[in-house]
C-alpha positions as CSV (number, residue, x, y, z in Angstrom):
1,M,110.0,73.7,232.7
2,S,106.9,73.8,230.7
3,T,106.4,76.0,227.7
4,T,103.6,78.0,229.5
5,H,106.0,78.9,232.3
6,L,108.7,80.1,229.9
7,K,106.2,82.2,228.0
8,R,105.0,83.7,231.2
9,Q,108.6,84.6,232.2
10,K,109.3,86.1,228.8
11,E,106.1,88.2,229.0
12,L,107.0,89.4,232.5
13,K,110.5,90.4,231.3
14,R,109.0,92.3,228.4
15,L,106.6,94.1,230.7
16,E,109.4,95.1,233.0
17,K,111.5,96.4,230.1
18,Q,108.5,98.4,228.8
19,R,108.0,99.9,232.3
20,L,111.7,100.9,232.6
21,K,111.6,102.6,229.2
22,A,108.5,104.5,230.1
23,E,110.2,105.7,233.3
24,N,113.3,106.8,231.3
25,R,111.1,108.7,228.9
26,A,109.4,110.5,231.7
27,Q,112.7,111.4,233.4
28,R,114.1,112.8,230.1
29,K,110.9,114.8,229.6
30,L,111.1,116.3,233.1
31,A,114.8,117.1,232.6
32,K,114.1,118.8,229.2
33,H,111.3,120.8,230.7
34,A,113.4,121.9,233.7
35,E,116.3,122.9,231.3
36,A,113.9,124.9,229.1
37,E,112.5,126.7,232.1
38,A,115.9,127.6,233.4
39,A,117.0,128.9,230.0
40,A,113.8,131.1,229.9
41,Q,114.7,132.8,233.1
42,Q,118.1,133.9,231.8
43,P,118.5,137.0,229.5
44,F,118.7,135.8,225.9
45,G,119.6,132.3,227.1
46,A,123.2,133.3,228.2
47,P,124.5,133.0,231.7
48,E,125.0,136.4,233.4
49,S,128.8,135.8,233.7
50,Q,129.1,135.5,229.9
51,V,127.1,138.7,229.4
52,S,129.3,140.7,231.7
53,E,132.4,139.4,230.0
54,V,131.2,140.5,226.6
55,L,130.4,144.0,227.9
56,Q,133.8,144.7,229.5
57,V,136.4,146.5,227.4
58,P,140.0,146.3,228.4
59,R,141.2,149.8,229.4
60,G,144.8,149.6,228.1
61,E,143.9,148.9,224.5
62,N,141.6,151.9,223.9
63,E,144.0,154.4,225.6
64,S,147.1,153.3,223.7
65,R,145.4,153.8,220.3
66,E,144.4,157.4,221.0
67,G,147.9,158.6,222.1
């Protein structure tokens, strides 16, 4: 193989790698944007199930302390 052919192959490989990296960056950016958007829709960034767990007080503990 000639040197020109090898250089051309190397350049094509470099361009392909560059294109793949650009795609990965774009995907990460979209995922980050979607994650931030989902977090903005939730109250204070916490899932609703966690909020309800924090607000619940076990009934047995409060009643036994008073009596």
